[in-house]
C-alpha positions in Angstrom: -0.2 0.8 13.4 -2.0 -0.6 10.3 -3.1 2.8 9.3 0.5 4.2 9.4 1.7 1.2 7.4 -0.9 1.7 4.7 -0.1 5.4 4.5 3.5 4.4 3.9 2.9 1.4 1.6 -0.3 2.1 -0.3 -0.5 5.8 -0.9 -2.5 7.5 -3.6 0.4 9.1 -5.4 1.9 8.1 -8.8 5.3 6.5 -8.7 8.5 8.6 -9.3 9.4 9.1 -12.9 5.7 9.7 -13.9 3.7 12.9 -13.9 2.8 13.7 -10.2 -0.9 12.8 -9.9 -3.4 10.8 -7.9 -2.9 7.2 -8.8 -4.0 3.7 -7.8 -0.5 2.4 -8.6 0.6 1.5 -5.1 -2.8 0.1 -4.1 -2.9 -2.0 -7.3 0.6 -3.4 -6.4 -0.5 -4.4 -3.0 -3.8 -6.0 -4.3 -1.7 -8.0 -6.7 0.4 -9.3 -3.9 -2.7 -10.3 -2.0 -4.4 -12.0 -4.9 -5.0 -15.7 -4.8 -2.3 -16.1 -7.4 0.2 -14.2 -5.2 2.6 -15.7 -2.8 1.2 -16.8 0.6 4.5 -16.2 2.4 6.1 -12.9 1.3 6.6 -9.2 1.9 3.8 -7.7 -0.2 4.6 -4.0 0.3 7.5 -2.0 1.7 7.4 1.7 2.5 9.9 4.0 4.0 9.5 2.7 7.6 6.8 0.1 7.5 6.1 -3.2 5.6 3.3 -5.6 5.0 4.1 -9.3 5.0 1.6 -12.0 4.0 1.6 -15.1 6.1 -1.0 -17.4 4.8 -4.4 -15.9 5.5 -3.0 -13.0 7.5 -1.1 -9.8 6.7 1.3 -8.6 9.3 2.0 -4.8 9.5 5.4 -4.1 11.1 7.9 -1.3 11.5 11.2 -2.0 9.7 13.0 -0.6 12.7 11.5 -2.8 15.3 13.0 -5.9 16.8 11.5 -9.3 15.8 7.9 -9.5 17.1 7.7 -5.9 18.3 5.3 -3.3 16.8 3.3 -5.7 14.7 -0.4 -5.9 13.9 -2.2 -8.6 12.0 -5.2 -8.4 9.8 -7.0 -11.0 7.7 -5.9 -10.8 4.1 -9.5 -11.0 2.9 -10.5 -8.1 5.2 -7.5 -6.0 3.9 -8.4 -6.7 0.3 -12.0 -5.4 0.9 -10.7 -2.2 2.5 -8.1 -1.7 -0.2 -10.8 -2.1 -2.9 -12.9 0.6 -1.2 -9.9 2.8 -1.0 -9.1 2.2 -4.6 -12.6 3.1 -5.6 -12.3 6.4 -3.6 -9.1 7.3 -5.4 -10.6 6.4 -8.8 -13.7 8.6 -8.1 -11.4 11.5 -7.0 -9.5 11.1 -10.3 -12.7 11.0 -12.3 -14.0 14.1 -10.5 -11.0 16.1 -11.6 -9.1 16.2 -8.3 -5.4 17.0 -8.8 -2.2 17.2 -6.8 -0.2 20.3 -6.6 3.3 20.4 -8.2 5.1 18.7 -5.2 6.9 16.0 -7.1 8.9 15.3 -4.0 5.9 13.5 -2.6 6.3 10.7 -5.0 7.9 7.4 -4.1 10.1 5.3 -6.3 8.7 1.9 -7.4 10.0 -1.1 -5.5 11.4 -2.7 -8.7 
């Protein structure tokens, strides 16, 4: 479940309205929400069907269509930050190596602003 949530909430695509490309935008947004300066009780990422909610030292992955308490998975916020930093580094290396997306701009997601 956590994997599906991260694929939905922290993808490696640029936000809509920008040139379609590999990007750390969504990962950076999630990392900001998980920073020590971020809120300790808040939804830190929302996707099309999944969300990540920070509850103190835990992050709860859940389906937006599930009943309360159904389809949830918890992970340590610190553990998730480490994994996200590794993922961010991988995206950045791909960008620096010249990897590009094709012209499918439909793959971009709108910012959550």
